VEXDREN-2710 file (C-alpha; in Angstrom, 1 decimal):
% VEXDREN-2710
k/r/px/py/pz
1/MET/-3.3/6.3/10.1
2/VAL/-1.9/4.2/7.2
3/ASN/-2.5/5.8/3.8
4/VAL/0.3/4.1/1.8
5/VAL/1.1/0.4/1.6
6/MET/4.4/-0.7/0.0
7/LEU/4.6/-4.3/-1.0
8/ASP/7.6/-6.4/-2.0
9/ILE/7.1/-8.7/-4.9
10/ASP/9.3/-11.8/-4.9
11/GLY/8.3/-14.1/-2.0
12/THR/5.6/-11.7/-0.8
13/LEU/3.2/-11.5/-3.8
14/MET/4.8/-14.0/-6.2
15/ASP/6.2/-17.4/-5.6
16/SER/9.5/-16.7/-7.3
17/ASN/12.2/-16.8/-4.7
18/TYR/13.1/-20.4/-5.4
19/LEU/13.2/-19.6/-9.2
20/HIS/15.7/-16.8/-8.5
21/THR/17.7/-19.1/-6.4
22/GLU/17.8/-21.8/-9.1
23/ALA/18.7/-19.2/-11.8
24/PHE/21.7/-18.0/-9.7
25/ILE/22.9/-21.6/-9.1
26/ARG/22.7/-22.3/-12.8
27/ALA/24.5/-19.1/-13.5
28/PHE/27.5/-20.1/-11.3
29/GLU/27.5/-23.5/-13.1
30/ALA/27.3/-22.1/-16.6
31/LEU/30.3/-19.8/-15.8
32/GLY/32.4/-22.6/-14.3
33/LEU/32.3/-21.1/-10.9
34/PRO/32.0/-23.0/-7.6
35/ARG/28.3/-23.4/-6.8
36/PRO/27.1/-22.2/-3.4
37/PRO/24.5/-24.2/-1.5
38/HIS/21.0/-23.4/-2.6
39/ALA/20.1/-22.4/1.0
40/ALA/22.9/-19.8/1.1
41/ILE/21.6/-18.1/-2.1
42/HIS/18.0/-18.4/-1.0
43/ARG/18.6/-16.4/2.1
44/GLN/20.1/-13.6/0.0
45/ILE/17.1/-13.2/-2.3
46/GLY/15.5/-9.8/-1.7
47/LYS/18.9/-8.1/-1.8
48/GLY/20.2/-6.5/-4.9
49/ALA/22.5/-9.0/-6.6
50/THR/25.6/-6.7/-6.3
51/LYS/25.0/-6.7/-2.5
52/PHE/25.6/-10.4/-2.0
53/LEU/27.4/-11.8/-5.0
54/PRO/30.8/-10.5/-4.0
55/ASP/30.7/-12.8/-1.0
56/PHE/30.4/-15.8/-3.3
57/VAL/33.1/-14.9/-5.8
58/GLY/35.8/-13.5/-3.6
59/GLY/35.0/-9.9/-4.4
60/ASN/35.8/-10.4/-8.1
61/GLU/33.9/-7.6/-9.8
62/VAL/34.0/-9.1/-13.2
63/ALA/32.5/-12.4/-11.9
64/VAL/29.8/-10.4/-10.1
65/LYS/28.7/-8.8/-13.3
66/GLN/28.9/-12.1/-15.2
67/VAL/26.8/-14.0/-12.7
68/GLU/24.3/-11.1/-12.5
69/GLU/23.9/-11.0/-16.3
70/LYS/23.7/-14.8/-16.6
71/HIS/21.1/-15.0/-13.8
72/SER/18.9/-12.4/-15.7
73/GLN/19.1/-14.5/-18.9
74/LEU/18.3/-17.7/-17.1
75/TYR/15.5/-16.2/-14.9
76/LYS/13.7/-15.0/-18.0
77/SER/13.5/-18.6/-19.2
78/ILE/11.8/-19.8/-16.0
79/GLN/9.9/-16.7/-14.8
80/HIS/6.7/-18.1/-16.2
81/ARG/6.8/-20.8/-13.6
82/GLY/6.2/-18.2/-10.9
83/TYR/2.6/-17.5/-9.7
84/PRO/0.8/-15.3/-7.3
85/LEU/0.9/-16.5/-3.7
86/PRO/-2.3/-17.1/-1.7
87/GLY/-4.3/-13.9/-1.2
88/ALA/-1.8/-11.8/-3.2
89/ARG/-4.3/-10.6/-5.8
90/GLU/-7.1/-10.2/-3.3
91/LEU/-4.9/-8.2/-1.0
92/LEU/-3.9/-5.8/-3.7
93/HIS/-7.4/-5.3/-4.9
94/SER/-8.9/-4.9/-1.4
95/LEU/-6.3/-2.3/-0.4
96/ALA/-7.0/-0.3/-3.6
97/GLU/-10.7/-0.5/-3.2
98/ARG/-10.5/0.8/0.3
99/GLY/-8.8/3.9/-1.0
100/LEU/-5.2/3.2/0.1
101/GLN/-2.3/4.0/-2.1
102/VAL/-0.8/0.7/-3.2
103/TRP/2.9/0.7/-4.3
104/LEU/5.2/-2.1/-5.4
105/ALA/8.6/-1.5/-3.9
106/SER/11.1/-4.2/-4.9
107/SER/14.7/-5.1/-5.8
108/ALA/13.3/-6.8/-8.9
109/LYS/14.7/-5.8/-12.3
110/PRO/12.5/-3.5/-14.4
111/ASP/12.3/-6.1/-17.2
112/GLU/10.6/-8.6/-14.8
113/LEU/7.7/-6.3/-14.0
114/GLU/5.4/-6.9/-17.0
115/PHE/5.0/-10.5/-16.1
116/TYR/4.3/-9.7/-12.5
117/ARG/1.7/-7.0/-13.4
118/HIS/-0.1/-9.5/-15.6
119/ALA/0.1/-12.4/-13.2
120/LEU/-1.2/-10.2/-10.3
121/ASP/-3.9/-8.6/-12.4
122/VAL/-3.2/-5.2/-10.9
123/ARG/-4.3/-3.1/-13.9
124/ASP/-5.3/0.2/-12.4
125/LYS/-4.9/-0.9/-8.8
126/LEU/-1.4/0.5/-8.3
127/ALA/-0.4/4.1/-7.3
128/GLY/3.1/3.3/-8.6
129/ILE/6.1/1.0/-8.8
130/VAL/9.7/1.6/-7.7
131/THR/12.4/-1.0/-8.4
132/SER/16.1/-1.2/-8.1
133/GLY/16.3/0.3/-11.5
134/ASP/14.8/3.5/-10.3
135/VAL/17.3/4.2/-7.4
136/GLU/21.0/4.1/-6.7
137/GLU/21.0/1.3/-4.1
138/ALA/18.9/-1.8/-3.8
139/LYS/17.7/-3.4/-0.6
140/PRO/18.8/-3.7/2.2
141/GLU/19.5/0.0/1.6
142/PRO/16.4/2.1/2.0
143/ASP/16.4/3.8/-1.4
144/VAL/13.3/2.2/-2.9
145/PHE/11.2/3.1/0.2
146/VAL/12.6/6.6/0.3
147/GLU/11.6/7.0/-3.3
148/VAL/8.1/5.8/-2.7
149/LEU/7.7/8.2/0.2
150/LYS/8.9/11.0/-2.0
151/GLN/6.6/10.2/-4.9
152/ALA/3.6/9.5/-2.7
153/GLY/4.1/12.7/-0.7
154/CYS/3.9/10.6/2.5
155/ALA/5.5/10.6/5.9
156/PRO/6.9/7.3/7.2
157/GLY/4.4/7.2/10.0
158/ASP/1.5/7.1/7.5
159/ALA/2.9/4.2/5.5
160/ILE/3.7/0.5/6.0
161/VAL/5.8/-2.1/4.2
162/VAL/4.8/-5.8/3.5
163/GLY/7.7/-8.0/2.8
164/ASP/9.1/-11.5/3.4
165/THR/12.8/-11.1/4.2
166/VAL/14.9/-9.5/6.9
167/TRP/16.3/-7.3/4.1
168/ASP/12.8/-5.8/3.6
169/VAL/12.6/-5.1/7.4
170/GLU/16.1/-3.7/7.5
171/ALA/15.6/-1.3/4.6
172/ALA/12.2/-0.2/6.0
173/ARG/13.6/0.4/9.5
174/LYS/16.3/2.7/8.0
175/THR/13.5/4.8/6.6
176/GLY/11.5/4.9/9.8
177/LEU/8.9/2.6/8.3
178/ARG/7.1/-0.3/10.0
179/THR/7.1/-3.7/8.3
180/VAL/4.5/-6.5/8.4
181/ALA/6.1/-9.8/7.2
182/VAL/4.8/-12.9/5.5
183/LEU/6.4/-16.4/5.6
184/THR/5.9/-17.3/2.0
185/GLY/9.4/-16.3/1.0
186/GLY/10.6/-19.5/2.8
187/ALA/14.0/-18.2/3.9
188/PHE/13.3/-16.7/7.3
189/SER/11.4/-17.8/10.3
190/GLN/8.8/-15.8/12.3
191/ALA/11.4/-15.4/15.0
192/GLU/14.0/-14.1/12.6
193/LEU/11.6/-11.6/11.1
194/GLU/10.4/-10.4/14.4
195/HIS/14.0/-10.1/15.7
196/ALA/14.8/-7.9/12.6
197/GLY/11.9/-5.6/13.6
198/ALA/8.8/-6.8/11.9
199/VAL/5.7/-5.6/13.9
200/ALA/3.7/-8.6/12.9
201/VAL/4.2/-11.8/10.9
202/TYR/1.6/-13.7/8.9
203/GLN/1.6/-17.0/7.1
204/ASP/0.7/-15.4/3.8
205/CYS/-1.2/-12.5/2.1
206/ASP/-4.4/-14.4/2.6
207/GLU/-4.0/-14.4/6.4
208/LEU/-2.9/-10.8/6.3
209/LEU/-6.0/-9.8/4.4
210/ARG/-8.3/-11.7/6.7
211/SER/-6.7/-9.9/9.7
212/GLY/-8.3/-6.6/8.5
213/PHE/-4.8/-5.2/7.6
214/PRO/-3.8/-2.4/7.9
215/ALA/-6.5/-1.6/10.6
216/GLY/-5.2/-2.0/14.1
217/LEU/-1.4/-1.5/13.3
END
């Protein structure tokens, strides 16, 4: 029986993956570095930045830090353009009203959270939040999910993850967690998410809510 639901934020609850992609591309440009294709960066969103940036800067650790910092600055200036995806608010509220522990488990930076909390209107609906700032390693390492399980006092079999990327699925699988995926992140197909191990794939949080989730999983 599922007692704890862990939800990713970017691309799952908030339409922000494309904003992160644009902020990274602008960061490369501002630093005079060769710009990767938008599609290449888009497929990395959901990972911690230090997990994928080395591949785009030849492993240059200084450049990784510079791009990460510049991305954070630029993202703050466009974050307000992000908005809740279909059914996101309703899903969060419904889960909480049914007595489930609702956790946000994300590679997002801690300083991005206030905007997300306000936009999603979560108020007292959350049991807690764990981000990359709370753990040693970001996704696709399992640290954020391990920390939620620890804080929630929950076994992997009594929890489930909702995410939008193969990185969510990979991190959850390493923890023994099942993942339900949504397609709103835009980077991965249903086939790719299922191949990574997602137990079910939905168009968005609205379809997920209408399915009666998490009943039947």
